[in-house]
C-alpha angles and dihedrals in degrees: 000000000000127000088248092055092048094052098077086049094051090046090053091048094048091052091044103047122046134161111277111261120224089255090055092051089049091053089047095049092047091052091053097049098044092047093055112091092213090066092062092044094049092050091047089052090049091053095045090051097038096047101026097046090043091055091047095049090046091056093048094045091050092052091048090051093050091051103037129068098185139053096357092062096044099072099022111166111173094181094059091041095056091051099038093113088069086075088069097033087057089077091058093054091044090052088050090055090049093048095049088067103020094058093059088057094047094050096036095239089124089083091057092047093051091047090054093042108030091172095087098187089055088051094051091042090053092050092045091051095050095046092045093051088050094050095043091054095042092042094052092047091052095040093053095038094051088046095055095043092046095051088050092054093046094047112107097021103052142008114289133205132226130206088248093061120101112287094350097113090046093051093048093043088045090059089066091044091052094048088052089056091047091053089050090048088056096051091046090049092046089053091049100048097026087208125101093204095051094043092049091048092054090046092055089048094048097043102041118356105054097041090051091048091050090066087070090059124097111280097249090058093037093056092053093050093047088054102045108024101124098237094039089053094045093051089060088083090066094056134087099183110054119219127216119286094017132130122241111272099258096039087052090051090050091055089051093049089049091052095046090046091055090052092050091049090051089051091051090052095049093047091055098041100045130058120244 
């Protein structure tokens, strides 16, 4: 076939096929995530844990306040108590972030995805944007629902808090912000390790095991860990009554943001330097 004959075909191909724009990749990632049954189940587990456990802990704390005149009343923070279940629910959202990326590696779908979107930074950014939006909405729904349910259960037995009280709105809204960062941490960790099992193991260690083990360290080291450990620092945005050896709310949140940004940067580098 002559060059003259090929020219119209090339012209048609050029107008038919174009590089995927960011909006296109966003729509694709949203379709992937919402069409997978595990997404719905993970969000349901997060809601049950976040709201259900918050209600349980609020009822138990209110009863302890009514019958105790010592330590329970000293650092009483009804806002943190009513949203305390979010500390368990965070694992579900982190796991969702891991599965969003690691499932593509386990099934081999990552090759198709990167063929369709050769700009790997755009691919990762779209996944992170979609999971952040889902986690933010889900986090805010859980945080505000848990707060109102918890305050209703505390009422009558112990002092309650309202959104108009100092720092309360920031703490409740901050619960959703913190859960968004946790989901982004999950997707970054999943992209770095490319293994759901390995990433989830590290998540559990980071969120629960290592902060607990730090309590056995000498006080000089323990106080530093309590203050600057990323998840401990990030959770300060969800509190009204500050504990000892903790950062201010927004300073702690900035530490968590920096940590998550580093993990996502590492994910971006690994995605560029290693084959799918």
